[in-house]
Every structure is written in structure tokens, then in C-alpha cells.
C-alpha positions in Angstrom: 0.0 0.0 0.0 1.1 3.6 -0.6 2.4 5.8 -3.3 3.8 4.1 -6.3 7.6 4.6 -6.7 7.5 4.4 -10.5 5.8 7.8 -11.0 8.3 9.9 -12.9 7.1 13.4 -12.1 5.8 14.8 -8.9 2.2 15.9 -8.8 1.8 19.7 -8.6 -1.4 21.0 -6.9 -2.1 24.7 -7.2 -4.2 26.4 -4.5 -5.2 30.0 -5.2 -7.7 32.5 -3.8 -7.9 36.0 -2.5 -6.0 37.3 0.6 -7.5 35.7 3.7 -9.5 33.2 1.8 -8.2 30.2 3.7 -6.0 28.8 0.9 -3.1 28.2 3.3 -5.4 26.3 5.6 -6.5 24.1 2.7 -2.9 23.6 1.6 -1.8 22.6 5.1 -4.7 20.1 5.3 -3.8 18.5 2.0 -0.1 18.4 3.0 -1.0 16.8 6.4 -3.0 14.1 4.6 0.1 13.0 2.7 2.7 13.7 5.4 6.3 13.4 4.2 5.2 12.8 0.7 4.3 16.5 0.2 6.0 19.9 0.4 4.5 23.4 0.2 5.7 26.3 -2.0 4.3 29.6 -1.0 4.1 32.4 -3.6 4.8 34.9 -0.8 8.4 33.7 -0.6 9.0 34.9 -4.1 8.4 38.6 -3.8 11.1 40.6 -5.5 13.8 42.0 -3.3 13.3 45.7 -2.5 16.5 46.3 -0.5 17.6 48.8 -3.2 14.6 51.0 -2.5 14.4 53.4 0.5 12.4 51.9 3.4 9.6 54.5 3.1 9.2 53.8 -0.6 9.0 50.1 -0.1 5.7 50.5 1.9 3.9 51.9 -1.2 5.0 49.2 -3.6 2.0 47.3 -5.1 2.7 43.8 -3.7 -0.6 42.5 -5.2 0.4 43.1 -8.8 1.7 40.1 -10.9 5.0 42.0 -11.5 5.7 42.0 -7.8 6.6 38.3 -7.9 9.9 36.8 -9.1 8.1 34.5 -11.6 11.3 33.2 -13.1 12.6 31.9 -9.8 9.2 30.6 -8.7 8.8 28.7 -12.0 12.3 27.3 -11.7 11.8 26.0 -8.2 8.4 24.3 -9.1 10.0 22.7 -12.2 12.9 21.4 -10.1 10.5 19.9 -7.6 8.2 18.5 -10.3 11.3 16.7 -11.7 11.9 15.1 -8.3 14.9 17.4 -7.5 15.6 19.6 -4.5 14.9 23.3 -4.7 16.3 26.3 -2.8 13.5 28.7 -1.9 14.2 32.3 -0.9 13.2 33.6 2.5 11.4 36.9 2.5 11.2 39.4 5.4 7.8 41.1 5.4 8.8 43.7 8.0 11.5 45.2 5.8 10.1 44.1 2.4 13.5 42.5 1.5 14.7 39.1 0.6 17.1 37.7 3.3 20.4 35.9 2.5 18.9 32.7 3.8 17.6 29.8 1.6 15.2 27.1 2.5 15.9 23.7 1.1 12.8 21.8 -0.1 12.0 18.4 -1.6 12.1 16.1 -3.3 8.5 14.9 -2.7 5.7 13.2 -4.6 3.3 16.1 -4.1 4.1 19.8 -4.6 1.5 22.2 -3.2 1.9 25.7 -4.7 -0.1 28.3 -2.8 -0.7 32.0 -3.5 -3.1 34.7 -4.7 -1.6 35.1 -8.2 -0.4 31.6 -9.2 -3.2 31.0 -11.7 -2.5 34.3 -13.4 0.7 33.0 -15.0 0.2 30.6 -17.9 3.7 29.1 -17.6 3.1 28.3 -14.0 -0.4 26.9 -14.6 1.0 24.6 -17.2 3.1 22.9 -14.5 0.0 22.1 -12.4 -1.9 18.8 -12.5 -4.8 20.1 -10.4 -5.9 23.7 -9.7 -8.1 24.7 -6.8 -9.5 28.2 -6.2 -10.7 29.0 -2.7 -13.7 31.3 -2.8 -14.5 33.2 0.4 -16.7 36.3 1.2 -14.8 39.6 0.9 -15.7 40.8 4.4 -14.3 37.6 5.9 -11.1 37.8 3.9 -10.6 41.4 5.0 -11.0 40.6 8.7 -8.5 37.7 8.4 -6.1 40.0 6.5 -6.2 42.6 9.3 -5.6 40.0 12.0 -2.7 38.4 10.1 -0.9 41.6 9.3 -1.2 43.0 12.8 -0.4 39.7 14.6 2.2 38.2 12.3 3.7 41.1 10.4 3.8 43.9 12.9 1.5 46.2 10.9 -0.9 48.8 12.3 -4.6 48.9 11.4 -4.4 52.2 9.4 -1.6 50.9 7.3 -3.4 47.6 6.6 -6.7 49.2 5.6 -4.9 51.8 3.4 -3.1 49.1 1.5 -6.2 47.0 1.2 -8.3 49.7 -0.4 -5.5 51.2 -2.5 -4.0 48.0 -4.0 -5.2 44.7 -2.5 -8.9 45.1 -3.4 -8.3 46.5 -6.9 -5.7 43.9 -7.8 -8.0 41.2 -6.5 -10.8 42.3 -8.8 -8.4 42.8 -11.8 -6.1 39.7 -11.5 -7.0 37.3 -8.7 -10.8 36.8 -9.1 -10.6 36.4 -12.9 -8.0 33.7 -12.5 -10.6 31.4 -10.8 -11.8 30.5 -14.3 -8.6 28.5 -14.8 -9.4 26.3 -11.7 -10.5 22.7 -11.9 -12.2 23.0 -8.6 -13.9 26.0 -6.9 -13.8 25.5 -3.1 -16.2 27.7 -1.1 -15.2 28.7 2.5 -11.7 27.2 2.4 -10.6 25.0 5.3 -14.1 25.1 6.8 -15.4 23.1 3.9 -14.3 19.7 5.2 -16.1 17.8 2.5 -14.5 19.9 -0.2 -11.0 19.4 1.3 -11.6 15.7 1.4 -12.6 15.8 -2.2 -9.3 17.5 -3.1 -7.3 15.0 -1.1 -9.1 12.2 -3.0 -8.4 13.8 -6.3 -4.7 14.1 -5.5 -4.6 10.5 -4.3 -6.2 9.4 -7.6 -3.5 11.3 -9.5 -0.9 9.6 -7.5 -2.5 6.2 -7.8 -2.4 6.1 -4.1 -3.9 2.9 -2.7 -5.3 3.2 0.8 -6.5 0.4 3.1 
């Protein structure tokens, strides 16, 4: 019983959705179901380094625009993992908006879970995915989660979070993130709270892997 060892390429699962939609919770649930056979690649690790910009100017960068992501490096890492190789992921510091000198070694693994708001926007990245899931959650719920995360985990203040949300996050969601859901194979309402939906995704990944349970 278990995952067949003769599968040549790793399975790539893409999980997208707006900020605070619960996509990370879904990704972690899927990863937990397959334990050591899976790894997670977060889009947020691949923000372009802003160390060459003055600190005050970094705060006004549009981090929700597709050009804010180092797509070349993200695609390279996913391709390495898909081909059962190790990848070196960058480590991003959200407090200073810069990429640190550290690297995070990842893989190899049979299941590569790529998670982020913009991952379905890029055709070259979508083409590497075997299954694409878009997490759909009410905008008010997403905003509340965003506020809590940025204050608790990223040292932000409420005024700053709200200003960024209405100036860039919301407009970019409507322009780039929401339309990308049409590339999804599965639309998952309410994220990790949709237990049946999460179980369905796990079953789909298992089928792709020809995973034989008890």
C-alpha cells in the first residue's frame, strides 16, 4: 500500500484565492494528509527583493500586482520539484520588504503544493500544475482575516493595513485574482471550513498519484 515509486514526475497542486480566503489552511490540510510525501511552495516567498529602495518607498509598492513576484525563480523552483529534485526557496522578510540571504531547502517529494493569490494568473506556472483549486470566500471575511494576520504576524498597524487593502489589495483582487478562478479545476467555497471539499481535493490528489489506501 502507498504511493507508487515508478511515478516519474511529482504531482503539482495549485491552490489560489484572495487574501485571507483560507487557501493556506487548505494547503496545510492536504499536506497533512500525505505527510512526508508532500511539500509546500508559498508564492509569498518569491516577492522581488526591495533592498535597493528606501524603506519609506517600499511601503507603497503594489505587492498584489503580478509583477511584484519573481516569476522566473518561482517557476524554476516548481520545475525542479516536479522533476523530483531539490529546490532552494528564498526567504522573504515582510517587515523590511526585503529578501534575506537565507535559503530554505525543499524536496524532493511526490506532491508539490503551490499556494498563492496570483499563481493562476501566469500561464507558464499553470502549465506545470496537475490540479488547480480556487478557494472562494466572502470579501468581508477575507478582510477581517487579513487585518488580523498583518497585525499579529507582520507587525503592521490597522491604518496601514486598511490603506493598503483599499489602495492595492482590493483593486488587484478584482483585476487579477478573481478572474484567475476560471482557470481552476475546482472552486472550493469557504476554504478549510469546507471539510467535504477538502476531502474531495485529497481524494483527487490521491487518484492522480494512484495512491492505494487500506
